[in-house]
C-alpha positions as CSV (number, residue, x, y, z in Angstrom):
1,M,23.9,-0.5,-36.3
2,K,25.4,2.0,-33.9
3,L,23.2,2.5,-30.8
4,R,23.0,5.7,-28.9
5,L,22.0,5.8,-25.2
6,T,20.7,8.8,-23.4
7,L,19.8,9.3,-19.8
8,A,17.6,11.9,-18.2
9,A,16.1,12.4,-14.7
10,L,12.3,12.6,-14.8
11,A,10.8,15.7,-13.3
12,L,8.2,14.0,-11.1
13,F,8.5,16.2,-8.1
14,L,5.7,18.6,-7.3
15,V,6.6,21.9,-5.7
16,G,6.2,21.6,-1.9
17,A,4.9,18.1,-1.9
18,A,8.1,16.2,-2.2
19,T,9.9,18.2,0.4
20,A,7.0,18.5,2.8
21,S,8.1,17.7,6.4
22,P,6.5,14.7,8.1
23,P,3.9,15.6,10.7
24,R,5.0,16.0,14.3
25,V,3.4,13.2,16.3
26,T,3.1,12.9,20.1
27,A,2.9,9.1,20.7
28,H,5.1,6.4,22.0
29,A,5.6,4.8,18.5
30,Y,4.2,5.0,15.0
31,L,4.7,3.6,11.5
32,V,3.3,4.5,8.1
33,Q,3.5,1.9,5.3
34,N,2.3,1.3,1.8
35,G,-0.2,-1.5,2.0
36,T,0.6,-2.9,-1.4
37,T,4.4,-2.7,-1.7
38,G,5.2,-2.9,2.1
39,D,7.4,0.2,1.8
40,V,7.9,1.9,5.1
41,L,7.4,5.6,4.6
42,L,7.8,6.9,8.1
43,A,8.5,5.3,11.5
44,S,9.4,6.1,15.1
45,R,10.3,3.4,17.6
46,A,8.5,0.9,15.3
47,R,10.0,-2.2,17.0
48,A,9.4,-1.0,20.6
49,K,7.4,-3.6,22.6
50,L,4.3,-1.8,23.9
51,P,0.8,-2.5,25.1
52,I,-1.7,-2.5,22.3
53,A,-5.1,-2.7,24.1
54,S,-8.0,-3.8,21.9
55,I,-6.0,-3.9,18.7
56,T,-5.4,-7.4,20.2
57,K,-8.9,-8.4,18.9
58,L,-7.6,-8.5,15.4
59,M,-5.7,-11.6,16.3
60,T,-8.6,-12.9,18.4
61,V,-10.9,-12.7,15.4
62,L,-8.4,-14.0,12.9
63,V,-7.8,-17.1,15.0
64,T,-11.5,-17.6,15.6
65,L,-12.3,-17.5,11.9
66,Q,-9.7,-20.1,11.2
67,H,-11.5,-22.6,13.5
68,A,-15.1,-21.6,13.6
69,R,-18.0,-20.9,11.3
70,L,-19.9,-17.7,11.4
71,S,-23.1,-19.6,12.0
72,D,-21.8,-21.5,15.0
73,V,-23.7,-20.7,18.2
74,V,-21.8,-19.7,21.3
75,A,-23.2,-20.2,24.8
76,I,-22.0,-17.3,27.0
77,S,-20.2,-18.4,30.1
78,G,-20.2,-16.7,33.5
79,R,-16.5,-15.8,33.0
80,A,-17.1,-14.1,29.7
81,A,-20.1,-12.2,31.1
82,Q,-18.1,-10.9,34.0
83,V,-15.3,-9.2,31.8
84,G,-15.4,-5.5,32.5
85,E,-14.7,-2.2,30.8
86,S,-15.8,-2.1,27.1
87,S,-18.6,-4.7,26.7
88,I,-22.0,-5.5,25.3
89,N,-23.3,-6.7,28.6
90,L,-23.5,-10.4,27.7
91,R,-25.5,-12.6,30.1
92,P,-24.5,-16.1,31.3
93,G,-26.4,-18.7,29.3
94,E,-27.2,-16.3,26.5
95,R,-26.6,-17.7,23.0
96,L,-25.1,-15.7,20.1
97,T,-23.6,-16.6,16.8
98,V,-19.9,-16.3,16.1
99,H,-20.8,-13.7,13.5
100,D,-22.5,-11.5,16.1
101,L,-19.6,-11.8,18.5
102,V,-17.1,-11.0,15.8
103,E,-19.0,-7.8,15.0
104,A,-19.2,-6.9,18.7
105,A,-15.4,-7.5,19.2
106,L,-14.3,-5.5,16.2
107,I,-16.9,-2.7,16.0
108,Q,-17.6,-1.9,19.7
109,S,-14.4,-3.6,20.9
110,A,-16.4,-5.7,23.4
111,N,-14.1,-7.6,25.8
112,D,-16.9,-10.0,26.8
113,A,-17.4,-10.9,23.1
114,A,-13.7,-11.6,22.7
115,V,-13.5,-13.8,25.7
116,A,-16.7,-15.7,24.6
117,L,-15.0,-16.4,21.2
118,A,-11.8,-17.5,22.9
119,E,-13.6,-20.0,25.1
120,Q,-15.7,-21.3,22.1
121,V,-12.6,-21.9,20.0
122,G,-10.0,-22.8,22.5
123,G,-12.1,-24.4,25.2
124,S,-10.5,-22.1,27.6
125,Q,-8.8,-18.7,27.5
126,A,-5.4,-20.1,28.3
127,R,-5.5,-22.6,25.4
128,F,-6.8,-19.9,23.0
129,V,-4.1,-17.5,24.0
130,A,-1.6,-20.3,23.2
131,M,-3.2,-20.5,19.7
132,M,-2.8,-16.7,19.4
133,N,0.9,-16.8,20.2
134,A,1.4,-19.8,17.8
135,E,-0.3,-17.8,15.0
136,A,1.9,-14.7,15.9
137,R,5.0,-16.9,15.5
138,K,3.6,-18.3,12.2
139,L,3.0,-14.7,10.9
140,R,6.6,-13.6,12.0
141,L,5.3,-11.1,14.5
142,R,8.6,-11.2,16.4
143,D,7.8,-8.3,18.8
144,T,4.5,-9.7,19.9
145,H,3.2,-11.8,22.8
146,F,-0.4,-12.2,24.0
147,A,-1.6,-12.9,27.5
148,N,-5.3,-12.6,26.9
149,P,-7.8,-12.4,24.0
150,D,-9.3,-8.9,24.8
151,G,-6.2,-6.7,25.2
152,L,-6.7,-5.6,28.8
153,D,-3.4,-4.6,30.4
154,A,-1.5,-7.7,31.6
155,P,2.1,-8.6,32.1
156,G,3.6,-10.1,29.0
157,H,1.0,-8.7,26.7
158,Y,2.6,-6.5,24.0
159,S,3.3,-5.8,20.4
160,S,5.0,-3.1,18.3
161,A,3.9,-0.6,15.6
162,H,5.7,-2.8,13.1
163,D,3.9,-6.0,14.1
164,V,0.5,-4.3,14.5
165,T,0.7,-3.0,11.0
166,R,1.7,-6.4,9.7
167,L,-1.1,-8.0,11.6
168,A,-3.7,-5.5,10.3
169,R,-2.5,-6.0,6.7
170,I,-2.9,-9.8,7.0
171,A,-6.2,-9.6,8.9
172,M,-7.6,-7.3,6.1
173,R,-7.1,-10.1,3.6
174,N,-10.0,-11.8,5.3
175,K,-13.2,-10.6,3.7
176,V,-15.2,-10.9,6.9
177,I,-12.8,-8.8,8.9
178,R,-12.4,-6.4,6.0
179,S,-16.1,-5.9,5.9
180,V,-16.8,-5.6,9.6
181,V,-14.1,-3.1,10.5
182,G,-15.5,-0.7,7.9
183,H,-18.9,-0.5,9.7
184,T,-19.7,2.4,12.1
185,T,-22.8,0.6,13.5
186,A,-24.5,-2.8,13.4
187,T,-27.3,-4.5,15.2
188,I,-26.9,-8.0,16.6
189,A,-28.9,-10.5,18.8
190,G,-30.8,-9.1,21.7
191,G,-31.5,-5.9,19.9
192,R,-28.0,-4.6,20.7
193,T,-26.8,-1.7,18.6
194,L,-23.0,-1.6,18.2
195,T,-21.2,1.7,17.7
196,T,-17.6,1.9,16.6
197,W,-14.8,3.5,18.5
198,N,-13.0,4.4,15.3
199,D,-13.8,8.1,14.9
200,L,-11.8,8.4,11.7
201,L,-14.3,6.1,9.8
202,S,-16.6,9.1,9.6
203,R,-13.9,11.8,9.5
204,F,-11.1,10.8,7.1
205,P,-12.0,10.3,3.4
206,G,-11.1,6.9,2.1
207,L,-10.6,5.3,5.5
208,F,-11.8,1.7,5.6
209,G,-10.6,0.2,8.8
210,V,-9.1,-1.2,11.0
211,K,-9.0,-1.2,14.9
212,T,-8.7,1.1,17.8
213,G,-7.5,0.4,21.4
214,H,-7.3,2.1,24.7
215,T,-6.3,1.2,28.2
216,G,-4.4,3.0,31.0
217,A,-1.1,1.4,30.0
218,A,-1.6,1.5,26.2
219,G,-2.9,5.0,25.9
220,W,-5.0,5.9,22.9
221,S,-3.8,3.6,20.0
222,E,-5.0,2.6,16.6
223,V,-4.1,1.0,13.3
224,A,-5.9,2.5,10.3
225,A,-6.0,2.0,6.6
226,A,-7.0,4.5,4.0
227,R,-7.2,4.5,0.2
228,A,-7.0,7.3,-2.3
229,N,-6.1,7.6,-6.0
230,G,-5.2,3.9,-6.2
231,V,-2.9,3.9,-3.1
232,T,-3.5,2.2,0.2
233,I,-1.7,3.4,3.3
234,Y,-1.6,1.8,6.7
235,A,-0.7,3.9,9.7
236,T,-0.3,2.6,13.3
237,L,0.0,4.9,16.3
238,L,0.6,3.5,19.8
239,G,0.4,5.4,23.0
240,G,-1.3,8.6,22.2
241,A,-2.1,10.9,25.1
242,T,-5.7,11.6,24.2
243,R,-8.5,10.3,21.9
244,E,-8.6,13.5,19.9
245,G,-4.8,13.7,19.8
246,R,-4.6,10.2,18.5
247,N,-7.2,11.0,15.9
248,G,-5.4,14.1,14.7
249,D,-2.0,12.6,14.6
250,L,-3.2,9.4,12.8
251,A,-5.1,11.5,10.2
252,A,-1.9,13.6,9.7
253,L,0.2,10.4,9.2
254,L,-2.3,8.9,6.7
255,A,-2.6,12.2,4.7
256,W,1.2,12.5,4.6
257,G,1.6,8.9,3.5
258,L,-1.0,9.3,0.7
259,A,0.7,12.5,-0.5
260,R,3.9,10.6,-1.1
261,Y,2.4,9.2,-4.3
262,R,1.2,10.5,-7.6
263,T,-0.2,9.0,-10.8
264,V,2.3,9.9,-13.6
265,D,2.6,9.4,-17.3
266,L,6.0,7.8,-17.4
267,V,5.8,7.1,-21.1
268,K,3.7,9.2,-23.4
269,R,2.3,7.8,-26.6
270,Q,3.6,9.6,-29.8
271,R,6.2,11.6,-27.8
272,V,9.4,11.9,-29.8
273,Y,12.1,10.2,-27.7
274,A,14.9,10.2,-30.2
275,T,15.7,10.9,-33.9
276,A,17.8,8.8,-36.1
277,K,19.5,9.9,-39.3
278,A,18.3,8.3,-42.6
279,P,20.6,7.7,-45.5
280,Y,20.3,9.0,-49.1
281,G,19.4,12.5,-47.9
282,R,16.1,11.5,-46.3
283,K,14.7,13.6,-43.5
284,A,15.7,12.3,-40.0
285,L,13.3,9.7,-38.5
286,A,11.4,10.5,-35.3
287,L,11.2,7.6,-32.9
288,V,8.0,7.6,-30.8
289,A,6.6,5.5,-28.0
290,A,4.4,2.7,-29.2
291,A,2.3,2.6,-26.0
292,P,1.9,4.8,-23.0
293,D,2.7,3.8,-19.4
294,R,0.8,5.5,-16.6
295,R,1.4,4.4,-13.0
296,I,1.6,5.4,-9.4
297,V,5.0,6.5,-8.2
298,R,6.6,7.9,-5.1
299,I,7.3,11.5,-5.5
300,D,10.3,11.5,-3.2
301,R,12.2,8.9,-5.2
302,P,14.0,10.1,-8.4
303,L,13.4,8.2,-11.6
304,V,15.8,8.0,-14.5
305,E,14.7,7.7,-18.1
306,Q,17.1,5.8,-20.5
307,V,16.6,5.9,-24.3
308,V,18.3,3.3,-26.4
309,A,18.1,4.0,-30.1
310,P,20.3,3.9,-33.3
311,S,22.0,7.0,-34.5
312,V,21.3,6.0,-38.1
313,V,18.6,3.7,-39.5
314,S,18.9,1.3,-42.5
315,L,16.3,1.6,-45.2
316,P,13.6,0.6,-45.8
317,V,11.7,1.5,-42.6
318,R,8.1,0.6,-42.0
319,K,5.9,2.9,-40.0
320,G,5.5,1.4,-36.6
321,E,8.6,-0.7,-36.9
322,R,10.4,-1.2,-33.6
323,I,13.6,0.8,-33.5
324,G,15.0,1.2,-29.9
325,E,13.3,1.4,-26.6
326,V,12.7,3.7,-23.6
327,R,13.4,2.4,-20.0
328,I,12.5,3.9,-16.7
329,Y,14.6,3.1,-13.6
330,A,13.8,3.6,-9.9
331,G,17.3,3.5,-8.5
332,H,18.8,0.3,-10.0
333,R,15.4,-1.3,-10.6
334,L,13.9,-1.3,-14.0
335,I,10.2,-0.5,-13.6
336,V,9.1,0.4,-17.2
337,R,10.3,-0.9,-20.6
338,R,8.5,0.3,-23.8
339,P,9.5,0.0,-27.4
340,L,10.2,3.0,-29.7
341,V,8.8,2.8,-33.2
342,A,9.2,4.6,-36.5
343,S,6.9,7.5,-36.8
344,R,6.7,7.2,-40.6
345,A,7.8,4.9,-43.4
346,I,10.9,5.6,-45.4
347,E,11.4,3.7,-48.7
348,K,14.8,2.8,-49.9
349,P,15.5,4.5,-53.2
350,G,16.1,2.4,-56.3
351,L,19.3,2.1,-58.2
352,I,18.7,5.2,-60.2
353,G,17.8,7.2,-57.1
354,R,20.8,6.0,-55.1
355,S,23.1,6.8,-58.1
356,E,21.7,10.3,-58.4
357,W,22.2,10.9,-54.7
358,Y,25.9,9.7,-54.9
359,L,26.5,11.8,-57.9
360,G,25.0,14.9,-56.2
361,K,27.1,14.2,-53.1
362,A,30.2,13.9,-55.2
363,A,29.5,17.1,-57.1
364,H,29.0,18.9,-53.8
365,H,32.4,17.7,-52.5
366,A,34.0,18.7,-55.8
367,W,32.6,22.2,-55.6
368,G,33.9,22.4,-52.1
369,W,37.4,21.6,-53.3
370,I,37.2,24.2,-56.1
371,S,35.9,26.8,-53.7
């Protein structure tokens, strides 16, 4: 059987969308990444070591949840109660659960709650910070080093947009963290009402986390995750000049990242992908896709469709019989492979039918010679 192979570029580009310029962002560093595949869509100074402020608390809580139960009760020390800036005004001797302190650290970015968790788990801040750095090495956060559990500016306390994004993606696998960072408010012990610093939770459709940060050295920073049309995008921005500027730039990065993807019918059921000649004067056989394939693809990456099918089929042919296949490639990577099948049955003529066909063909040739 002689096989015929055809190639065609799939027209997946949408006018304007594929060529849209990335947003102009005023920050020290940023990164946009597909949360499922890990594809980096856009980046600037993504490995630069920078202060990350309260984004630090993602690691604080991640390490805490590895060593403590949510129901554990924490007695607040004088040291924790004295931590300044963002806080929930904890009092020495007060007792709160780990769950309440985790919510305070992640929703309201409370520094006193972060220190209380560190002391509970590590016995001291210094030992807990050593645990944080050990976990950073384990998670291959090579641009990261912690000096405290709260993220306040300190020598030797830094990370990068690359590492922050990786940390956020890992932290969001934890169902407690994933749930808490999606809350805009919560009420905990002592009648305290927590309010998030993450403005985009109520402004950007599909946003479901993760953590903001702000100090004098770090500027206005945030790692955020948003989901739309089956795609999850993470965007990290470090060193924004203002809160509103950070919000606008991060929203633009998320929107741009989400717009890189579309759901496309790569293989369509019953579409005729090839035709094969049939012997004995039978009408050519249409080969159609047996099953569709619909998936999410990047609009800025060309796809190539390859059809492998015979130029002539042998009879008989059953309807639905597999004859060839269609393949879709992204670069050199095969992403879709679907069989092509016969659109109808063709019976093989009997001896008399075949003889009549051969006689008719011979007569046709003979007339051609006479003519």
